Residue, then its C-alpha position, 0 to 999 in steps of 0.5 A: x486510471x491505473x496503479x502508478x506506484x506502490x510503496x511498502x514499509x515493513x510488509x513481509x520481505x520488504x522492510x524499511x530503510x533509513x529515514x523511513x525509506x520504503x523497503x519497496x518502491x515500485x513504479x508501474x506503467x499504464x497497461x500491462x506490467x509483469x512480476x517475474x522472479x524466483x520462488x520466494x522473491x516477493x511477487x506474491x507479497x506485492x500482489x497481496x499488498x495491493x489486495x489489502x489496500x484495495x480491500x478486494x471483493x474476491x472470495x479469498x479470505x484475507x486478513x493481516x497476520x503477525x507473519x505479515x510484519x517484516x522480520x527485523x532480525x534473527x533467525x527465529x521469528x519472535x514478537x520482539x524481532x518483528x516490526x511493530x507497524x507496516x504501511x502500504x501506499x498505492x498511488x493512482x494516476x492517468x484519470x480518463x478526462x473524457x469519461x470524467x473519471x476523477x469526479x468519482x474520487x474528488x474528495x480524495x484527489x491531489x494535484x501535481x505537475x507532470x513533466x510538461x508543467x500541466x496539472x494532473x490528478x493523483x489518488x493516494x490510498x494508504x493502509x497503516x497497521x500496528x501490532x500491540x499485545x498480540x492484536x493487529x489494528x489497521x486503517x485505510x485512508x485516501x488523500x494527497x497528504x499523509x493525513x488522508x481521510x478514512x475510506x473505512x473505519x479503523x478495523x478492530x483487532x484480530 
């Protein structure tokens, strides 16, 4: 399987458009994908967003901070002009049928039609975070719909 799509709402440089449209909707290819851009154009935010959703086991210490929430308006960042919530969604496709790879994720998989009208599995993993009273809470869910099932219990406040 591979990361096929990444959608980001109100995370760092990537705000949210009208009607809940993600600030970034990135489609990735199977195999090698490159992120290239000038300094401070958002490549690190993309990598960090994926790391937050997947809860990588690297030795990097990583937690959501107020600065991770999109700055809505104004030059001076204050609590009032930062987004109150953010969402990061990773969609995986291309499960290896020969190795029965989808069996490991069965309870969270959805089924969609490909361009040849064949059924194919997909896995959607979503992180939702909120800021309230200078505290940040978040949860990570997986499933084909927006409800999903908790992959881990909602995380406490920071």
